[in-house]
C-alpha positions in Angstrom: 342.1 21.0 195.8 340.5 24.5 196.0 341.8 27.2 198.2 339.4 28.8 200.8 337.6 31.6 199.2 339.3 35.0 199.5 337.2 38.0 200.6 336.6 40.8 198.0 337.2 43.3 201.0 340.4 42.0 202.2 343.4 44.4 202.4 347.0 43.4 202.2 348.9 44.4 205.4 352.1 42.5 205.3 354.3 40.7 202.9 357.0 38.1 203.5 359.3 36.9 200.8 361.8 34.2 200.7 364.3 34.1 197.9 366.8 31.2 197.6 369.4 30.9 194.7 371.7 28.1 194.2 375.1 28.6 192.2 377.7 26.2 191.0 381.3 27.3 191.1 384.2 26.2 188.9 386.0 24.8 191.9 383.2 22.2 192.4 381.6 23.9 195.3 378.1 25.4 195.4 376.9 28.7 196.9 373.6 29.1 198.5 372.1 32.6 198.6 369.0 33.0 200.9 367.0 36.1 201.8 364.0 36.8 203.9 362.3 40.2 203.6 359.3 41.5 205.5 357.5 44.7 204.3 354.3 46.5 205.3 351.8 48.3 203.2 351.5 51.2 205.6 353.9 53.3 207.6 355.4 51.2 210.3 356.3 53.0 213.6 359.6 51.5 214.6 361.9 52.3 217.6 364.2 54.2 215.3 361.4 56.1 213.6 358.7 55.6 210.9 359.4 53.2 207.9 357.5 54.0 204.8 355.4 51.3 203.0 357.7 48.9 201.2 360.8 49.7 203.3 361.9 46.4 204.9 361.1 45.6 208.4 363.5 42.6 208.0 366.0 42.1 205.3 368.1 39.0 206.4 370.5 37.0 204.3 372.4 33.8 204.7 375.1 32.5 202.4 376.4 28.9 202.5 379.2 27.3 200.6 378.4 23.6 200.1 380.3 20.6 198.7 378.9 17.9 196.5 378.2 15.7 199.5 376.0 18.6 201.0 378.4 19.4 203.7 378.5 23.1 204.6 382.1 24.3 204.3 381.5 28.0 204.9 378.5 30.0 206.3 377.6 33.6 207.2 374.8 36.1 207.5 374.0 39.7 207.2 371.1 41.8 208.4 370.7 45.0 206.3 367.2 45.8 207.8 366.2 44.9 211.3 363.5 46.2 213.9 366.2 47.0 216.5 369.2 48.6 214.7 372.4 48.1 216.6 371.0 45.1 218.5 369.5 42.5 216.1 372.7 41.8 214.3 374.9 41.7 217.3 375.2 37.9 217.6 378.8 37.8 216.4 377.6 36.2 213.2 376.4 33.1 215.0 375.4 31.5 211.7 379.0 30.8 210.9 378.2 27.9 213.3 376.3 26.2 210.3 379.7 25.4 208.8 380.6 21.7 209.4 376.8 20.5 209.4 375.5 18.4 206.5 372.1 19.5 204.9 370.7 15.9 204.8 371.9 14.6 208.2 370.1 16.1 211.2 370.4 19.6 209.9 367.2 21.1 211.2 367.8 19.7 214.7 371.4 21.0 214.7 370.2 24.5 213.7 367.8 24.5 216.7 370.6 23.2 219.1 373.2 25.7 217.9 371.1 28.7 217.2 367.7 28.3 219.0 366.4 30.9 221.4 368.8 33.8 222.3 371.7 32.3 220.5 370.6 33.4 217.1 367.8 35.3 215.2 364.4 33.7 214.9 363.9 34.6 211.2 367.5 33.7 210.2 366.9 30.3 211.8 363.6 30.0 210.1 365.3 30.8 206.8 368.1 28.2 207.4 365.4 25.6 208.0 364.1 26.0 204.4 367.4 25.3 202.8 368.0 21.4 202.6 365.1 20.8 200.1 366.0 23.9 198.1 369.7 22.9 197.8 368.7 19.4 196.8 366.5 20.8 194.1 369.5 23.0 192.8 371.7 19.9 192.5 369.3 17.6 191.0 370.6 16.1 187.7 374.0 17.5 188.1 375.2 16.1 191.5 372.3 14.0 192.8 370.8 10.9 191.1 367.2 11.3 192.1 366.0 8.7 189.6 368.1 5.9 191.3 369.1 4.5 187.9 372.8 3.6 188.6 373.5 -0.1 189.4 374.8 0.8 192.9 372.1 3.4 193.5 370.2 3.5 196.8 366.5 4.3 196.9 365.9 7.9 195.8 365.5 10.0 198.9 362.3 11.5 197.8 360.3 8.2 197.8 358.0 7.9 200.9 358.7 11.6 201.8 355.3 12.9 200.3 351.9 11.7 199.5 352.4 11.3 195.8 355.7 9.6 196.1 354.7 6.7 198.5 356.7 3.7 197.7 353.6 1.5 197.0 351.9 4.3 195.0 351.2 4.8 191.3 353.7 7.5 190.7 356.5 5.3 192.0 355.2 2.3 190.0 355.2 4.3 186.7 358.3 6.5 187.1 360.5 4.7 189.5 359.6 1.0 188.9 362.8 -0.3 190.3 361.9 1.1 193.7 358.1 0.3 193.7 356.9 -2.2 196.4 353.5 -3.9 196.8 351.2 -2.3 199.4 351.4 -4.1 202.8 350.2 -3.8 206.3 353.7 -3.0 207.6 354.2 0.3 209.3 355.3 2.8 206.7 358.2 3.9 209.0 359.8 0.5 208.4 360.2 1.6 204.7 361.6 5.1 205.2 364.3 5.9 202.7 367.8 7.0 203.5 368.7 10.6 202.5 371.9 11.1 200.5 374.9 10.2 202.7 372.6 9.3 205.6 373.4 6.2 207.7 370.3 4.3 208.5 369.7 3.3 212.3 368.9 -0.4 212.6 365.6 -1.2 214.3 364.5 -4.6 215.8 361.0 -5.8 214.8 360.0 -5.2 218.5 361.4 -1.6 218.8 358.8 1.2 219.0 358.5 4.0 216.5 360.5 7.2 216.9 
């Protein structure tokens, strides 16, 4: 799958970096450190004066404390670098509102409902939206059974969530044989897996798709 060819004459103007780190704690909780940083390769004229190349336009941070069920028990944000100093960060740390949410049950929708528009920061909300899969990756093998090998295990959440891991595909047949199913004409939506701790919504055969 080749990338589109790059131009030899192209010039880097802007760089955005996302950095997410997942930590375990002795008390059984987990900490999530997430940072978004935007920088320019030229002097940027900002309302508070020029910023030299490499000095952040945005440097925004989220920290979550999460339990083994992926419930957020604490949350907060900081904004060391922003375009409008004295204004961008004046949302009363709206991101403490992430506490009480579960990363695998309607999280992205809840972020939009609680923090969309003028209630939060566009980029902090974008950063929050990236966290569910990162936290799951951090807990794989220590908290989450992504192989589905336990006798009472449910279908691993990742099956049917990407092209390679379709439930009737070769990867699942080889590496998750317990959960492999024969290809059929049924709508794939009827075979969507349940995320950890997610309660499925029953659907009648006649009900339309979501």
